[in-house]
C-alpha positions in Angstrom: 3.6 -6.5 -3.7 7.2 -6.7 -4.7 7.3 -3.2 -6.4 6.0 -1.6 -3.2 8.5 -3.4 -0.9 11.4 -2.5 -3.2 10.4 1.1 -3.5 9.9 1.4 0.3 13.4 0.0 1.0 14.9 2.2 -1.7 13.4 5.3 -0.1 14.7 4.3 3.3 18.1 3.8 1.9 18.1 7.1 -0.1 17.0 9.1 3.0 19.5 7.3 5.4 22.4 7.8 3.1 21.5 11.4 2.3 21.7 10.7 -1.4 21.3 13.6 -3.8 18.5 11.6 -5.4 16.2 13.1 -2.7 16.1 16.4 -4.4 15.1 14.7 -7.6 12.4 12.6 -5.9 10.9 15.8 -4.3 10.0 17.2 -7.8 6.4 17.7 -8.8 6.9 15.3 -11.7 7.2 12.4 -9.2 4.2 13.7 -7.3 2.0 13.8 -10.4 3.4 10.4 -11.5 2.5 8.8 -8.2 -1.0 10.3 -8.2 -1.6 9.2 -11.8 -0.5 5.7 -11.0 -2.7 5.6 -7.9 -5.8 6.9 -9.8 -5.2 4.5 -12.7 -5.0 1.7 -10.1 -8.3 2.7 -8.5 -9.9 2.7 -12.0 -8.4 -0.7 -12.7 -9.8 -2.2 -9.5 -13.2 -0.6 -10.0 -13.5 -1.7 -13.6 -11.9 -5.0 -12.9 -9.6 -4.7 -15.9 -6.4 -5.7 -14.0 -5.7 -8.4 -11.4 -6.2 -7.1 -7.9 -2.6 -7.9 -6.9 -1.2 -5.7 -9.6 -3.7 -2.9 -8.8 -2.8 -2.9 -5.1 1.0 -3.0 -5.9 0.8 -0.1 -8.4 -1.5 1.9 -6.1 0.7 1.5 -3.0 3.8 2.3 -5.0 2.2 5.4 -6.6 0.9 6.6 -3.2 4.3 6.2 -1.6 5.9 8.1 -4.5 3.4 10.9 -4.2 3.7 11.0 -0.4 7.5 11.3 -0.5 7.6 14.0 -3.2 4.7 15.9 -1.7 5.6 15.7 2.0 9.5 15.8 2.0 9.7 19.6 1.3 7.4 20.3 4.2 9.5 18.7 6.9 13.1 19.1 8.1 15.8 17.2 6.2 16.6 15.0 9.2 12.9 14.1 9.9 12.8 10.4 10.8 9.4 9.8 9.2 10.9 9.5 5.7 13.2 6.7 6.9 10.9 4.9 9.3 7.5 4.9 7.5 8.9 3.3 4.3 10.8 0.8 6.4 7.6 0.0 8.4 5.7 -0.4 5.1 8.3 -2.8 3.7 8.5 -5.0 6.8 4.7 -5.0 7.3 4.1 -6.0 3.7 6.8 -8.6 3.8 5.4 -10.1 7.0 1.9 -10.2 5.6 3.1 -11.8 2.4 5.2 -14.4 4.1 2.9 -15.5 6.9 -0.6 -14.9 5.5 -0.5 -15.0 1.7 2.3 -17.3 0.8 1.6 -19.9 3.5 -2.1 -19.9 4.1 -3.2 -21.9 7.1 -5.4 -24.9 6.5 -8.8 -23.9 7.8 -12.0 -25.9 7.9 -14.8 -25.1 5.5 -17.1 -23.4 8.1 -14.4 -21.0 9.2 -13.6 -20.2 5.5 -17.3 -19.5 4.9 -17.5 -17.3 7.9 -14.4 -15.3 6.8 -15.9 -15.0 3.3 -19.3 -13.8 4.8 -17.6 -11.2 7.0 -15.5 -10.0 4.1 -18.5 -9.5 1.9 -20.8 -8.1 4.5 -18.5 -5.8 6.5 -15.8 -5.0 4.1 -14.6 -1.7 3.0 -14.4 -1.7 -0.8 -10.8 -1.5 -1.9 -11.4 1.7 -3.9 -12.7 3.4 -0.7 -9.6 2.5 1.2 -7.5 3.7 -1.7 -9.4 7.0 -1.8 -8.7 7.3 1.9 -5.0 6.9 1.3 -5.1 9.6 -1.3 -7.1 12.0 1.0 -4.5 11.4 3.8 -1.8 12.7 1.5 -3.4 16.1 1.6 -3.7 16.3 5.4 -0.2 17.3 6.4 -1.1 18.2 10.0 -2.2 14.6 10.6 1.0 12.9 9.7 0.0 9.6 11.3 -3.1 9.3 9.0 -1.1 8.2 6.0 0.6 5.2 7.7 -2.7 4.2 9.3 -4.5 4.2 5.9 -1.6 2.3 4.3 -1.8 -0.3 7.1 -5.5 -0.7 6.4 -4.7 -1.1 2.7 -2.2 -3.8 3.5 -4.7 -5.6 5.6 -7.3 -5.3 2.9 -4.8 -6.7 0.4 -4.1 -9.6 2.7 -7.7 -10.5 3.1 -8.4 -10.2 -0.7 -5.3 -12.3 -1.5 -6.2 -14.9 1.1 -9.7 -15.4 -0.1 -8.7 -15.4 -3.7 -6.1 -18.0 -3.0 -8.5 -20.2 -1.1 -11.2 -19.9 -3.8 -8.8 -21.0 -6.5 -7.5 -23.9 -4.3 -11.0 -25.2 -3.7 -12.0 -25.2 -7.3 
Protein backbone atom coordinates (compact mmCIF):
# COMPACT_ATOMS: atom_id res chain seq x y z
CA UNK A 1 0.00 0.00 0.00
CA UNK A 2 2.45 2.63 -1.18
CA UNK A 3 -0.14 5.41 -1.49
CA UNK A 4 -1.28 4.91 2.10
CA UNK A 5 2.27 4.87 3.47
CA UNK A 6 3.18 8.01 1.51
CA UNK A 7 0.05 9.85 2.60
CA UNK A 8 0.61 8.87 6.24
CA UNK A 9 4.18 10.15 6.20
CA UNK A 10 3.09 13.33 4.44
CA UNK A 11 0.45 14.02 7.09
CA UNK A 12 2.97 13.48 9.88
CA UNK A 13 5.39 15.88 8.20
CA UNK A 14 2.72 18.52 7.55
CA UNK A 15 1.56 18.42 11.18
CA UNK A 16 5.07 18.40 12.64
CA UNK A 17 6.25 21.30 10.51
CA UNK A 18 3.06 23.32 11.19
CA UNK A 19 2.59 23.77 7.48
CA UNK A 20 -0.18 26.05 6.21
CA UNK A 21 -1.40 23.04 4.20
CA UNK A 22 -3.16 21.87 7.36
CA UNK A 23 -5.92 24.41 6.92
CA UNK A 24 -6.42 23.28 3.34
CA UNK A 25 -6.55 19.60 4.34
CA UNK A 26 -9.17 20.39 7.00
CA UNK A 27 -11.70 21.50 4.37
CA UNK A 28 -14.91 19.59 3.77
CA UNK A 29 -13.80 18.94 0.20
CA UNK A 30 -11.07 16.61 1.42
CA UNK A 31 -13.50 14.99 3.85
CA UNK A 32 -15.96 14.18 1.07
CA UNK A 33 -13.17 13.11 -1.27
CA UNK A 34 -11.84 10.67 1.32
CA UNK A 35 -15.27 9.22 2.05
CA UNK A 36 -16.00 8.90 -1.68
CA UNK A 37 -12.72 7.04 -2.25
CA UNK A 38 -13.46 4.77 0.70
CA UNK A 39 -17.00 3.93 -0.42
CA UNK A 40 -15.85 3.31 -4.01
CA UNK A 41 -13.18 0.95 -2.67
CA UNK A 42 -15.74 -0.98 -0.66
CA UNK A 43 -17.87 -1.29 -3.80
CA UNK A 44 -14.82 -2.41 -5.78
CA UNK A 45 -13.95 -5.12 -3.28
CA UNK A 46 -17.54 -6.36 -2.93
CA UNK A 47 -18.12 -6.44 -6.70
CA UNK A 48 -14.57 -7.77 -7.29
CA UNK A 49 -13.98 -5.27 -10.09
CA UNK A 50 -10.54 -4.16 -8.87
CA UNK A 51 -7.60 -6.11 -7.45
CA UNK A 52 -7.82 -6.31 -3.64
CA UNK A 53 -4.42 -4.63 -3.15
CA UNK A 54 -5.62 -1.51 -4.99
CA UNK A 55 -8.94 -1.48 -3.10
CA UNK A 56 -7.19 -1.72 0.27
CA UNK A 57 -4.71 1.02 -0.65
CA UNK A 58 -7.34 3.44 -1.96
CA UNK A 59 -9.65 2.70 0.98
CA UNK A 60 -6.98 3.24 3.62
CA UNK A 61 -5.82 6.45 1.93
CA UNK A 62 -9.37 7.75 1.63
CA UNK A 63 -10.14 6.89 5.26
CA UNK A 64 -6.97 8.65 6.40
CA UNK A 65 -7.86 11.72 4.36
CA UNK A 66 -11.40 11.77 5.76
CA UNK A 67 -10.12 11.20 9.31
CA UNK A 68 -7.67 14.07 9.13
CA UNK A 69 -10.07 16.57 7.60
CA UNK A 70 -12.97 15.57 9.85
CA UNK A 71 -11.13 15.26 13.18
CA UNK A 72 -8.46 17.98 12.96
CA UNK A 73 -10.86 20.88 13.66
CA UNK A 74 -12.22 19.06 16.74
CA UNK A 75 -8.88 18.86 18.56
CA UNK A 76 -6.24 21.35 19.68
CA UNK A 77 -3.66 22.41 17.14
CA UNK A 78 -0.86 20.76 19.09
CA UNK A 79 -2.69 17.46 19.59
CA UNK A 80 -0.17 14.64 19.14
CA UNK A 81 -2.60 12.18 17.57
CA UNK A 82 -2.32 13.87 14.18
CA UNK A 83 1.43 13.26 14.19
CA UNK A 84 1.62 9.85 15.86
CA UNK A 85 -1.33 8.00 14.31
CA UNK A 86 -0.20 8.53 10.70
CA UNK A 87 3.36 7.68 11.70
CA UNK A 88 2.13 4.50 13.41
CA UNK A 89 0.09 3.56 10.31
CA UNK A 90 3.07 4.10 8.00
CA UNK A 91 5.46 2.05 10.12
CA UNK A 92 2.92 -0.71 10.76
CA UNK A 93 2.13 -1.03 7.06
CA UNK A 94 5.82 -0.93 6.09
CA UNK A 95 6.59 -3.62 8.67
CA UNK A 96 3.77 -5.85 7.45
CA UNK A 97 4.77 -5.33 3.83
CA UNK A 98 8.45 -6.05 4.37
CA UNK A 99 8.23 -9.02 6.70
CA UNK A 100 4.99 -10.77 5.81
CA UNK A 101 4.05 -9.88 2.26
CA UNK A 102 7.31 -9.31 0.38
CA UNK A 103 9.21 -12.15 2.05
CA UNK A 104 6.72 -14.88 2.80
CA UNK A 105 8.07 -17.65 4.96
CA UNK A 106 8.21 -21.09 3.44
CA UNK A 107 5.54 -23.14 5.15
CA UNK A 108 4.49 -26.72 4.66
CA UNK A 109 1.31 -27.58 2.84
CA UNK A 110 -0.63 -28.63 5.96
CA UNK A 111 0.05 -25.33 7.70
CA UNK A 112 -0.93 -23.43 4.57
CA UNK A 113 -4.19 -25.42 4.35
CA UNK A 114 -4.92 -24.66 8.00
CA UNK A 115 -4.30 -20.91 7.51
CA UNK A 116 -6.56 -20.98 4.46
CA UNK A 117 -9.26 -22.85 6.40
CA UNK A 118 -9.12 -20.43 9.34
CA UNK A 119 -9.17 -17.48 6.94
CA UNK A 120 -12.29 -18.72 5.22
CA UNK A 121 -14.16 -19.97 8.28
CA UNK A 122 -13.42 -17.26 10.85
CA UNK A 123 -12.60 -14.26 8.74
CA UNK A 124 -14.25 -10.95 8.80
CA UNK A 125 -15.15 -9.97 5.28
CA UNK A 126 -13.00 -7.05 4.11
CA UNK A 127 -16.05 -4.88 3.48
CA UNK A 128 -17.13 -5.34 7.10
CA UNK A 129 -13.75 -4.23 8.45
CA UNK A 130 -13.83 -1.28 6.03
CA UNK A 131 -17.32 -0.33 7.18
CA UNK A 132 -16.07 -0.49 10.78
CA UNK A 133 -13.31 1.95 9.89
CA UNK A 134 -15.86 4.36 8.41
CA UNK A 135 -18.11 4.06 11.46
CA UNK A 136 -15.13 4.77 13.73
CA UNK A 137 -14.68 8.10 11.93
CA UNK A 138 -18.00 9.29 13.33
CA UNK A 139 -17.21 8.34 16.93
CA UNK A 140 -15.12 11.28 18.11
CA UNK A 141 -15.34 10.46 21.79
CA UNK A 142 -13.65 7.08 21.15
CA UNK A 143 -10.47 8.40 19.60
CA UNK A 144 -8.66 5.03 19.91
CA UNK A 145 -11.26 3.18 17.84
CA UNK A 146 -9.98 4.52 14.51
CA UNK A 147 -6.38 3.28 14.92
CA UNK A 148 -7.64 -0.06 16.22
CA UNK A 149 -9.89 -0.51 13.20
CA UNK A 150 -7.08 0.57 10.85
CA UNK A 151 -4.79 -2.00 12.51
CA UNK A 152 -7.43 -4.68 11.90
CA UNK A 153 -7.61 -3.54 8.29
CA UNK A 154 -3.82 -3.82 7.94
CA UNK A 155 -3.87 -7.33 9.44
CA UNK A 156 -6.71 -8.32 7.10
CA UNK A 157 -4.75 -6.92 4.17
CA UNK A 158 -1.67 -8.91 5.21
CA UNK A 159 -3.65 -12.15 5.45
CA UNK A 160 -5.33 -11.57 2.09
CA UNK A 161 -2.04 -10.72 0.39
CA UNK A 162 -0.21 -13.66 1.97
CA UNK A 163 -2.82 -16.19 0.87
CA UNK A 164 -3.12 -14.65 -2.58
CA UNK A 165 0.65 -14.77 -3.04
CA UNK A 166 0.89 -18.39 -1.90
CA UNK A 167 -1.98 -19.44 -4.14
CA UNK A 168 -0.30 -17.91 -7.20
CA UNK A 169 3.06 -19.47 -6.26
CA UNK A 170 1.50 -22.93 -5.93
CA UNK A 171 -0.20 -22.80 -9.32
